[in-house]
C-alpha positions as CSV (number, residue, x, y, z in Angstrom):
1,X,-0.1,-0.2,0.2
2,X,1.7,3.0,-1.2
3,X,0.6,6.8,1.1
4,X,1.0,9.7,-0.9
5,X,2.8,12.4,0.6
6,X,1.1,15.7,1.6
7,X,1.6,18.5,-1.5
8,X,4.6,20.7,0.8
9,X,3.1,24.2,2.1
10,X,5.4,26.1,-1.1
11,X,3.6,24.0,-3.1
12,X,0.3,25.1,-1.5
13,X,1.2,29.0,-1.8
14,X,1.7,28.5,-5.5
15,X,-1.3,26.6,-6.2
16,X,-3.5,29.5,-4.3
17,X,-1.6,31.6,-6.2
18,X,-2.0,30.6,-9.5
19,X,-5.7,30.1,-8.6
20,X,-6.1,33.6,-7.6
21,X,-4.2,34.8,-11.1
22,X,-6.7,32.9,-12.9
23,X,-9.7,34.9,-10.8
24,X,-8.6,38.5,-11.2
25,X,-7.3,38.1,-14.6
26,X,-10.3,36.3,-16.0
27,X,-12.7,35.7,-13.6
28,X,-12.4,31.9,-14.3
29,X,-11.7,28.7,-11.9
30,X,-8.5,26.7,-12.4
31,X,-7.4,24.1,-9.6
32,X,-3.9,22.3,-8.5
33,X,-4.3,19.7,-11.5
34,X,-4.1,22.9,-13.9
35,X,-0.9,24.0,-12.6
36,X,1.0,21.8,-14.3
37,X,-0.5,22.6,-18.1
38,X,0.4,26.2,-16.5
39,X,4.0,25.6,-16.0
40,X,4.4,23.6,-19.5
41,X,3.0,26.4,-21.0
42,X,5.1,28.7,-19.5
43,X,8.2,27.1,-20.0
44,X,6.8,26.6,-23.2
45,X,6.3,29.7,-24.4
46,X,9.8,31.0,-22.3
47,X,11.9,29.2,-24.6
48,X,10.0,30.4,-28.1
49,X,10.5,34.1,-27.2
50,X,14.3,33.3,-26.0
51,X,14.8,31.3,-29.3
52,X,13.6,34.1,-31.2
53,X,15.8,36.9,-29.4
54,X,19.1,34.6,-29.8
55,X,18.1,34.7,-33.5
56,X,17.9,38.3,-33.5
57,X,20.9,38.9,-31.1
58,X,22.7,36.6,-34.0
59,X,21.5,38.4,-36.6
60,X,22.7,41.5,-35.5
61,X,25.9,40.0,-35.1
62,X,26.1,39.6,-31.3
63,X,27.0,36.7,-28.7
64,X,24.8,38.1,-26.2
65,X,21.0,38.4,-26.2
66,X,19.4,41.7,-24.5
67,X,16.3,41.9,-23.3
68,X,16.0,44.7,-26.0
69,X,15.7,41.2,-28.5
70,X,12.6,39.7,-26.6
71,X,10.0,39.7,-29.4
72,X,7.2,41.7,-26.8
73,X,4.0,42.9,-28.9
74,X,2.2,45.8,-27.5
75,X,-0.3,43.8,-26.6
76,X,2.1,41.4,-24.5
77,X,3.6,44.8,-22.9
78,X,-0.1,46.0,-22.1
79,X,-0.4,42.1,-20.3
80,X,2.4,42.6,-19.0
81,X,1.9,46.0,-16.9
82,X,-1.4,44.6,-15.9
83,X,0.7,41.8,-14.3
84,X,3.0,44.2,-12.5
85,X,0.0,45.7,-11.3
86,X,-1.6,42.6,-10.1
87,X,1.1,41.0,-8.5
88,X,1.7,43.4,-6.0
89,X,-0.7,41.7,-4.5
90,X,-0.4,38.3,-5.3
91,X,3.3,38.4,-5.3
92,X,3.6,35.6,-8.3
93,X,6.6,37.2,-9.0
94,X,8.7,34.7,-7.6
95,X,6.8,31.5,-8.7
96,X,7.3,32.7,-12.1
97,X,10.9,33.5,-12.0
98,X,11.4,29.7,-11.0
99,X,9.9,29.0,-14.5
100,X,11.8,31.5,-16.2
101,X,15.1,29.6,-15.4
102,X,16.0,28.8,-18.8
103,X,19.4,27.6,-20.4
104,X,21.5,29.4,-23.1
105,X,19.9,28.5,-26.6
106,X,22.2,28.7,-30.2
107,X,25.4,28.7,-27.7
108,X,24.5,32.3,-27.3
109,X,24.9,34.3,-23.7
110,X,22.0,36.5,-21.7
111,X,22.4,39.6,-20.4
112,X,21.4,39.6,-17.2
113,X,18.3,42.0,-17.9
114,X,17.2,39.2,-20.1
115,X,16.5,37.0,-16.8
116,X,15.4,40.1,-14.6
117,X,12.7,40.6,-17.0
118,X,11.3,36.5,-17.6
119,X,9.2,36.2,-14.6
120,X,7.2,40.0,-15.8
121,X,7.0,37.6,-19.6
122,X,5.7,35.0,-17.9
123,X,3.8,37.1,-15.6
124,X,1.9,38.9,-18.8
125,X,1.9,35.6,-20.8
126,X,-0.9,34.1,-17.7
127,X,-2.5,36.9,-18.3
128,X,-3.5,36.9,-21.5
129,X,-4.0,33.0,-21.0
130,X,-6.3,33.2,-18.9
131,X,-7.7,36.2,-20.8
132,X,-7.7,34.0,-24.1
133,X,-10.3,31.2,-21.9
134,X,-12.9,33.7,-22.1
135,X,-12.3,34.7,-25.7
136,X,-12.4,31.1,-26.6
137,X,-15.4,30.4,-24.6
138,X,-17.0,33.6,-23.3
139,X,-19.4,31.9,-20.7
140,X,-16.9,29.7,-19.3
141,X,-16.2,29.2,-15.1
142,X,-13.9,26.9,-14.9
143,X,-11.4,25.6,-17.6
144,X,-11.3,21.4,-18.4
145,X,-8.3,19.5,-20.5
146,X,-10.1,20.3,-23.8
147,X,-9.6,24.7,-23.2
148,X,-5.9,24.1,-22.5
149,X,-5.9,22.3,-25.5
150,X,-7.1,24.8,-27.2
151,X,-5.2,27.6,-26.0
152,X,-2.4,25.9,-26.5
153,X,-3.2,25.3,-30.0
154,X,-3.7,29.7,-30.6
155,X,-0.6,30.4,-28.8
156,X,1.3,28.1,-31.3
157,X,-0.3,30.4,-34.1
158,X,0.9,33.5,-32.9
159,X,4.3,32.3,-30.2
């Protein structure tokens, strides 16, 4: 007979903050089972952003990636600003900071400012993701597996 371990207190705090973010950003409910999907989404999109930033740096003849190389659109910049305001209450920055630690790509180095920008980038993407569920399904109350799959497909089209 196996005994499951209770979640670590740090994980419980992460789950509560994650749930609160989606309620504040889009008035929808997510639960602890959705946290892994969310982490997968953020990790994947951070990788996509860093890959493109590395391409920009290489095209510019540099071996160092700067924050200005990150392909942040006007809409995403607005979501980042929203996240910064919301994060003053939720304190998700440290949680997202852990998700934003990525190894260098294409053999390039990252300037320090890239790493300081990643938690906010992840936060802005979180707001965009939460709101996308409402666009895909306006009456949504709680996110189901199919909703996550549709949102992933949508973001993969543009990021």
